[in-house]
C-alpha positions as a Markdown table, in Angstrom:
| # | Residue | x | y | z |
|---|---|---|---|---|
| 1 | Met | -235.9 | 85.2 | -96.4 |
| 2 | Ala | -233.0 | 87.7 | -96.4 |
| 3 | Gln | -232.5 | 87.0 | -92.7 |
| 4 | Ala | -232.4 | 83.2 | -93.3 |
| 5 | Met | -229.8 | 83.6 | -96.0 |
| 6 | Arg | -227.7 | 85.9 | -93.8 |
| 7 | Arg | -227.6 | 83.2 | -91.1 |
| 8 | Ala | -226.7 | 80.4 | -93.4 |
| 9 | Ala | -223.9 | 82.4 | -95.1 |
| 10 | Gly | -221.3 | 82.0 | -92.2 |
| 11 | Pro | -220.8 | 80.8 | -88.7 |
| 12 | Ser | -222.4 | 82.8 | -86.0 |
| 13 | Phe | -220.5 | 85.0 | -83.6 |
| 14 | Gly | -221.1 | 82.6 | -80.7 |
| 15 | Val | -219.5 | 79.7 | -82.5 |
| 16 | Leu | -216.5 | 81.8 | -83.4 |
| 17 | Ile | -216.0 | 82.8 | -79.7 |
| 18 | Phe | -216.4 | 79.2 | -78.6 |
| 19 | Leu | -213.7 | 78.0 | -81.1 |
| 20 | Val | -211.3 | 80.8 | -80.1 |
| 21 | Leu | -211.9 | 80.0 | -76.4 |
| 22 | Ala | -211.4 | 76.3 | -77.0 |
| 23 | Phe | -208.2 | 76.9 | -78.9 |
| 24 | Gly | -206.9 | 79.3 | -76.2 |
| 25 | Leu | -207.6 | 76.7 | -73.5 |
| 26 | Gly | -205.9 | 74.0 | -75.5 |
| 27 | Val | -202.8 | 76.1 | -76.0 |
| 28 | Tyr | -202.7 | 77.1 | -72.3 |
| 29 | Phe | -203.0 | 73.4 | -71.1 |
| 30 | Thr | -200.5 | 72.2 | -73.6 |
| 31 | Phe | -198.0 | 74.9 | -72.4 |
| 32 | Ala | -198.7 | 74.0 | -68.8 |
| 33 | Ala | -198.1 | 70.3 | -69.5 |
| 34 | Val | -194.7 | 71.1 | -71.0 |
| 35 | Gln | -193.4 | 74.1 | -69.1 |
| 36 | Gly | -195.5 | 74.2 | -65.9 |
| 37 | Asp | -194.5 | 73.3 | -62.3 |
| 38 | Tyr | -195.6 | 69.7 | -63.0 |
| 39 | Gly | -194.7 | 69.6 | -66.7 |
| 40 | Leu | -192.3 | 67.5 | -68.7 |
| 41 | Phe | -189.3 | 69.9 | -68.4 |
| 42 | Arg | -189.7 | 70.1 | -64.6 |
| 43 | Arg | -189.8 | 66.3 | -64.4 |
| 44 | Val | -186.5 | 66.0 | -66.4 |
| 45 | Glu | -185.0 | 68.7 | -64.2 |
| 46 | Leu | -186.1 | 66.8 | -61.0 |
| 47 | Ser | -184.8 | 63.5 | -62.3 |
| 48 | Ala | -181.3 | 65.0 | -63.0 |
| 49 | Gln | -181.3 | 66.6 | -59.5 |
| 50 | Glu | -182.3 | 63.3 | -58.0 |
| 51 | Lys | -179.3 | 61.6 | -59.6 |
| 52 | Thr | -177.0 | 64.3 | -58.4 |
| 53 | Leu | -178.3 | 64.1 | -54.8 |
| 54 | Gln | -178.2 | 60.3 | -54.8 |
| 55 | Ala | -174.5 | 60.4 | -55.9 |
| 56 | Glu | -173.8 | 62.9 | -53.1 |
| 57 | Leu | -175.7 | 60.7 | -50.6 |
| 58 | Asp | -173.7 | 57.6 | -51.6 |
| 59 | Arg | -170.5 | 59.6 | -51.2 |
| 60 | Leu | -171.5 | 60.8 | -47.8 |
| 61 | Asn | -172.5 | 57.2 | -46.7 |
| 62 | Ala | -169.1 | 55.9 | -47.8 |
| 63 | Gln | -167.5 | 58.7 | -45.8 |
| 64 | Ile | -169.6 | 57.8 | -42.7 |
| 65 | Asp | -168.7 | 54.1 | -43.1 |
| 66 | Glu | -165.0 | 55.0 | -43.3 |
| 67 | Met | -165.2 | 57.2 | -40.2 |
| 68 | Glu | -167.1 | 54.4 | -38.3 |
| 69 | Asn | -164.4 | 52.0 | -39.3 |
| 70 | Leu | -161.6 | 54.3 | -38.1 |
| 71 | Thr | -163.5 | 54.9 | -34.8 |
| 72 | Arg | -164.0 | 51.2 | -34.2 |
| 73 | Arg | -160.3 | 50.5 | -34.9 |
| 74 | Leu | -159.3 | 53.0 | -32.2 |
| 75 | Ser | -161.9 | 51.8 | -29.7 |
| 76 | Asp | -161.1 | 50.1 | -26.4 |
| 77 | Gly | -162.5 | 46.8 | -27.6 |
| 78 | Tyr | -160.4 | 46.6 | -30.8 |
| 79 | Leu | -157.2 | 48.6 | -31.0 |
| 80 | Asp | -155.3 | 48.7 | -34.3 |
| 81 | Leu | -151.7 | 49.6 | -33.3 |
| 82 | Asp | -150.7 | 50.6 | -36.9 |
| 83 | Leu | -153.6 | 53.1 | -37.0 |
| 84 | Leu | -152.7 | 54.4 | -33.5 |
| 85 | Asp | -149.1 | 54.8 | -34.6 |
| 86 | Gln | -150.2 | 56.7 | -37.7 |
| 87 | Gln | -152.5 | 59.0 | -35.7 |
| 88 | Ala | -149.8 | 59.7 | -33.1 |
| 89 | Arg | -147.3 | 60.6 | -35.8 |
| 90 | Ser | -149.6 | 62.8 | -37.9 |
| 91 | Val | -151.6 | 64.6 | -35.0 |
| 92 | Leu | -149.0 | 64.7 | -32.3 |
| 93 | Gly | -145.8 | 64.7 | -34.3 |
| 94 | Leu | -144.3 | 61.8 | -32.3 |
| 95 | Leu | -141.4 | 59.8 | -33.5 |
| 96 | Arg | -139.7 | 56.6 | -32.4 |
| 97 | Ser | -136.3 | 56.9 | -30.9 |
| 98 | Asp | -134.5 | 55.1 | -33.7 |
| 99 | Glu | -136.0 | 57.4 | -36.5 |
| 100 | Ile | -134.2 | 60.3 | -38.1 |
| 101 | Val | -136.2 | 63.3 | -39.3 |
| 102 | Val | -135.1 | 64.9 | -42.6 |
| 103 | Arg | -136.5 | 68.4 | -43.3 |
């Protein structure tokens, strides 16, 4: 009878180990869900990085479009004389005969 009262007095050692183990696993998985490689903080970080990279991609695409436009305007099929004049002045330093250079 003393042994029966002893068992009924408190939880057994196995139940206590189980609860501690379950609590530890719960804490671990909660931490991993927030801080881990696939957690919430990493998702927010990747989202911000995606926005930054998308803005850079848009800027580079605009720059490519501008270069393609300038290349097309100086091609044999379509020659923009104003652009050709501008390039000759800036790259080669050419002037027309009726212009005066002030330094």
